[in-house]
SETOR-153107 format. One line per 3 residues: for each residue y, z, x of N, C-alpha, C, CB. Coordinates in steps of 0.1 Angstrom, whole numbers, plus 5000, padded with zeros to 4 digits. Glycine has a CB too. Layout:
Y:Z:X:Y:Z:X:Y:Z:X:Y:Z:X; ...
END
This chain:
7626:0107:4186:7637:0100:4189:7644:0107:4202:7646:0099:4177; 7647:0121:4200:7653:0128:4210:7644:0140:4214:7666:0131:4206; 7635:0138:4222:7626:0149:4226:7633:0162:4230:7617:0144:4238
7645:0162:4236:7652:0173:4240:7656:0182:4228:7664:0170:4248; 7656:0177:4218:7660:0185:4205:7649:0194:4200:7665:0176:4195; 7636:0191:4203:7625:0198:4197:7625:0213:4200:7612:0192:4203
7631:0217:4211:7631:0232:4214:7642:0239:4206:7633:0235:4229; 7650:0232:4199:7662:0239:4191:7659:0241:4177:7676:0231:4192; 7666:0251:4172:7666:0254:4157:7673:0243:4151:7673:0269:4153
7670:0243:4137:7677:0233:4128:7692:0233:4130:7673:0235:4113; 7698:0245:4130:7712:0246:4131:7717:0241:4144:7717:0261:4128; 7710:0245:4155:7715:0240:4169:7714:0224:4169:7706:0246:4180
7702:0219:4163:7702:0205:4163:7714:0198:4156:7689:0200:4156; 7718:0204:4145:7729:0199:4138:7742:0200:4147:7731:0207:4126; 7743:0211:4154:7756:0212:4162:7756:0202:4173:7757:0226:4167
7744:0200:4180:7742:0191:4190:7745:0177:4186:7729:0192:4195; 7739:0173:4175:7740:0159:4171:7755:0156:4168:7731:0155:4158; 7761:0165:4160:7776:0164:4156:7785:0163:4170:7781:0177:4147
7782:0171:4179:7791:0170:4190:7787:0157:4198:7789:0182:4199; 7775:0154:4199:7771:0142:4207:7776:0130:4199:7756:0140:4209; 7776:0129:4186:7781:0118:4179:7795:0116:4181:7778:0120:4165
7803:0128:4180:7818:0126:4183:7820:0123:4197:7827:0139:4180; 7814:0128:4208:7816:0124:4221:7813:0111:4224:7809:0133:4229; 7802:0105:4219:7799:0091:4221:7809:0082:4215:7785:0088:4214
7814:0086:4202:7824:0079:4196:7837:0077:4203:7827:0085:4184; 7841:0090:4210:7853:0090:4217:7852:0082:4230:7856:0103:4220; 7840:0081:4236:7838:0074:4249:7832:0061:4248:7829:0083:4258
7831:0056:4235:7826:0043:4232:7814:0039:4239:7837:0034:4235; 7804:0048:4236:7789:0045:4242:7780:0048:4231:7786:0055:4255; 7769:0042:4232:7758:0044:4221:7750:0057:4226:7748:0031:4221
7745:0063:4216:7738:0076:4219:7726:0072:4225:7735:0085:4207; 7719:0062:4225:7706:0058:4231:7709:0052:4246:7698:0048:4223; 7722:0050:4249:7724:0045:4263:7722:0056:4274:7740:0040:4264
7724:0052:4285:7722:0061:4297:7732:0072:4296:7724:0054:4312; 7745:0069:4293:7756:0079:4291:7752:0088:4278:7771:0071:4289; 7748:0082:4268:7744:0090:4257:7734:0100:4259:7740:0081:4248
7723:0096:4265:7712:0104:4269:7716:0115:4280:7701:0095:4275; 7726:0113:4288:7731:0123:4297:7740:0133:4288:7740:0116:4308; 7746:0127:4279:7755:0136:4270:7745:0145:4263:7764:0127:4260
7734:0140:4257:7725:0148:4249:7720:0159:4257:7715:0139:4244; 7715:0156:4270:7711:0167:4278:7720:0176:4280:7707:0162:4290; 7732:0173:4283:7743:0183:4285:7746:0190:4272:7757:0176:4290
7745:0184:4262:7748:0192:4249:7737:0201:4246:7750:0183:4237; 7725:0198:4248:7713:0207:4245:7715:0219:4255:7699:0200:4247; 7719:0216:4267:7719:0228:4277:7732:0236:4273:7721:0223:4294
7743:0230:4269:7754:0237:4263:7752:0246:4251:7765:0228:4260; 7744:0240:4242:7742:0248:4230:7732:0259:4233:7736:0239:4219; 7723:0258:4242:7713:0268:4246:7721:0279:4253:7701:0262:4255
7732:0277:4261:7738:0287:4268:7750:0293:4260:7742:0281:4280; 7755:0286:4250:7765:0292:4242:7766:0284:4229:7777:0293:4249; 7759:0287:4219:7758:0279:4206:7771:0280:4198:7747:0285:4198
7783:0280:4205:7796:0280:4197:7800:0267:4193:7807:0287:4204; 7799:0263:4181:7802:0250:4176:7816:0245:4180:7801:0250:4161; 7825:0255:4180:7839:0251:4182:7842:0247:4197:7848:0263:4178
7834:0252:4206:7837:0249:4220:7826:0239:4226:7837:0262:4229; 7817:0236:4219:7806:0227:4224:7811:0213:4228:7794:0225:4213; 7819:0206:4220:7825:0194:4224:7833:0195:4236:7832:0189:4214
7841:0206:4238:7848:0208:4250:7839:0209:4263:7857:0221:4249; 7828:0218:4261:7818:0220:4271:7812:0207:4274:7807:0229:4267; 7808:0200:4266:7802:0186:4267:7811:0178:4275:7800:0180:4253
7823:0177:4273:7833:0169:4280:7835:0172:4293:7846:0169:4274; 7836:0186:4295:7836:0191:4310:7825:0188:4318:7838:0205:4310; 7813:0190:4312:7800:0187:4320:7799:0173:4323:7787:0191:4313
7804:0164:4315:7802:0149:4317:7815:0143:4324:7799:0142:4304; 7825:0151:4327:7838:0145:4332:7836:0135:4343:7848:0155:4337; 7827:0138:4353:7825:0130:4365:7818:0116:4361:7816:0138:4376
7811:0116:4349:7804:0105:4346:7812:0094:4339:7793:0108:4339; 7824:0096:4336:7833:0086:4329:7837:0076:4338:7845:0092:4324
END
């Protein structure tokens, strides 16, 4: 379903999915939409560079600010 997640640990997948689900809910978009897929890519990138669950949603919003 989400090939970008295959390179992550189970914990990182959980962090990404939680942040992605929350971001998509806040921005009223489907996870499988173009915006959702962009958010997924940004979340995977963010968790690989800083796996801090507390800041991931903020990092995701910052990376995707221009796509709103």
